[in-house]
N, C-alpha and C positions, 0 to 999 in steps of 0.2 A: 244153411245149408246144412245142418250138426248130422243132420241121419246120413244124410248122404257122404261127408267128409267118416264118417262113424264105419261105415258096414267098407270106404277105403279102406283103414286103417285097420279093421279087425279082419282084412282077408290078406294082407301082408303077407304072411307067411302060410297064407295055405298053397296046397299044391297047385291048387285048377283057383282060381281067378274069376270072379265074375259078377258081377254087382248089373244088377236090372231093376231101372227105375221107369216105376207108368203108373198115368196118370186120367183122373177123365173127372168127371165136367157132371153135375147134379140138381136138376133142380127142388128137390129133394132135398130139406135135412136129413141127419144120421141116425137113427134110434139115438133115446139119452142114453142109453146104460152101453150105447157101440160107437167107434169112429168108417164103419164097413160102409162100403158104396151099397147105399138102398135098392130092392130088386128090385123097382121103377125109378126112373131116372126122371119124370115129373114133366114132359117136354111142357113149354108154352104155349098158350092159344095165338098168338100171334108170333111170328119169325121173321126178323130175329126179335130177339123180345126189348119188351120197352126199358128207357132208360136204369131205372131203377130194380130191376128188378133180381131178388136175391137168385143167387148161384151158390152151391159149394163146390170146390176142386178136393177133389179125394188123391194124393199119393199113395204112392207104395214101393217102399224098395224089399231087392229081395236081393242073397249073398249067398256065398259061400266060406260066410265064417263062421264059428262056433257058434253062434246062437245065443241065447240070452235064455240064465236061469231063472226059477222059478220065482225067485226074490226078484231079481229083476224085475221079470217078465211082470212081476204085480205094481211097480214102481211108473210102469214104461207109460201112461200119460196121465197120471198123478205131479200134482205142480209140483216144484220142487225143493226138495227138504235137502239137510242134510243128516244122513243117519250115519 
Protein backbone atom coordinates (compact mmCIF):
# COMPACT_ATOMS: atom_id res chain seq x y z
CA UNK A 1 0.00 0.00 0.00
CA UNK A 2 2.51 2.56 -1.15
CA UNK A 3 -0.10 5.34 -1.54
CA UNK A 4 -1.05 5.05 2.14
CA UNK A 5 2.61 5.06 3.21
CA UNK A 6 3.17 8.22 1.17
CA UNK A 7 0.10 9.88 2.72
CA UNK A 8 1.34 9.06 6.22
CA UNK A 9 4.86 10.26 5.45
CA UNK A 10 3.85 13.59 3.90
CA UNK A 11 1.28 14.50 6.55
CA UNK A 12 3.76 13.97 9.42
CA UNK A 13 4.68 17.67 9.54
CA UNK A 14 1.15 19.02 8.96
CA UNK A 15 -0.61 20.90 11.75
CA UNK A 16 -3.72 18.91 10.91
CA UNK A 17 -3.03 15.27 10.04
CA UNK A 18 -6.00 13.65 8.36
CA UNK A 19 -5.95 10.74 5.91
CA UNK A 20 -9.16 9.45 4.34
CA UNK A 21 -9.25 6.22 2.31
CA UNK A 22 -12.41 5.44 0.34
CA UNK A 23 -13.22 2.57 -1.97
CA UNK A 24 -15.93 1.52 -4.38
CA UNK A 25 -16.63 -1.41 -6.67
CA UNK A 26 -17.93 -1.31 -10.23
CA UNK A 27 -18.89 -3.87 -12.82
CA UNK A 28 -17.99 -1.29 -15.50
CA UNK A 29 -14.31 -0.51 -16.23
CA UNK A 30 -13.00 3.06 -16.14
CA UNK A 31 -12.68 5.00 -19.39
CA UNK A 32 -9.35 4.58 -21.20
CA UNK A 33 -8.19 8.10 -20.33
CA UNK A 34 -9.04 8.00 -16.61
CA UNK A 35 -9.01 5.82 -13.53
CA UNK A 36 -12.12 7.45 -12.03
CA UNK A 37 -15.19 5.54 -10.94
CA UNK A 38 -17.72 5.42 -13.84
CA UNK A 39 -20.99 7.33 -13.39
CA UNK A 40 -22.85 3.99 -13.51
CA UNK A 41 -21.48 0.95 -11.69
CA UNK A 42 -23.42 -1.42 -13.97
CA UNK A 43 -25.10 -3.82 -11.58
CA UNK A 44 -25.04 -7.42 -12.83
CA UNK A 45 -28.21 -9.21 -13.94
CA UNK A 46 -27.71 -11.85 -11.26
CA UNK A 47 -27.04 -11.12 -7.56
CA UNK A 48 -24.70 -12.37 -6.29
CA UNK A 49 -22.82 -12.23 -9.60
CA UNK A 50 -21.40 -15.35 -11.18
CA UNK A 51 -17.90 -16.31 -10.07
CA UNK A 52 -16.16 -15.18 -13.29
CA UNK A 53 -17.87 -11.74 -13.50
CA UNK A 54 -15.25 -8.97 -13.94
CA UNK A 55 -15.20 -6.29 -11.22
CA UNK A 56 -13.06 -3.17 -10.71
CA UNK A 57 -11.98 -1.82 -7.34
CA UNK A 58 -11.50 1.95 -7.08
CA UNK A 59 -9.44 3.30 -4.18
CA UNK A 60 -9.02 6.97 -3.30
CA UNK A 61 -6.68 8.53 -0.74
CA UNK A 62 -7.11 12.12 0.43
CA UNK A 63 -4.75 13.69 2.95
CA UNK A 64 -3.74 17.05 4.42
CA UNK A 65 -0.20 16.87 3.03
CA UNK A 66 1.33 19.48 0.70
CA UNK A 67 0.05 17.80 -2.48
CA UNK A 68 1.78 17.15 -5.78
CA UNK A 69 3.22 19.64 -8.22
CA UNK A 70 2.39 19.66 -11.95
CA UNK A 71 5.42 17.48 -12.82
CA UNK A 72 4.51 14.84 -10.22
CA UNK A 73 0.85 14.84 -11.26
CA UNK A 74 1.83 14.25 -14.89
CA UNK A 75 3.74 11.11 -13.86
CA UNK A 76 1.27 9.81 -11.27
CA UNK A 77 -0.27 6.97 -13.28
CA UNK A 78 2.56 6.39 -15.76
CA UNK A 79 4.83 3.36 -15.76
CA UNK A 80 7.84 3.67 -13.47
CA UNK A 81 10.82 5.54 -14.90
CA UNK A 82 13.87 7.27 -13.46
CA UNK A 83 14.34 10.89 -14.38
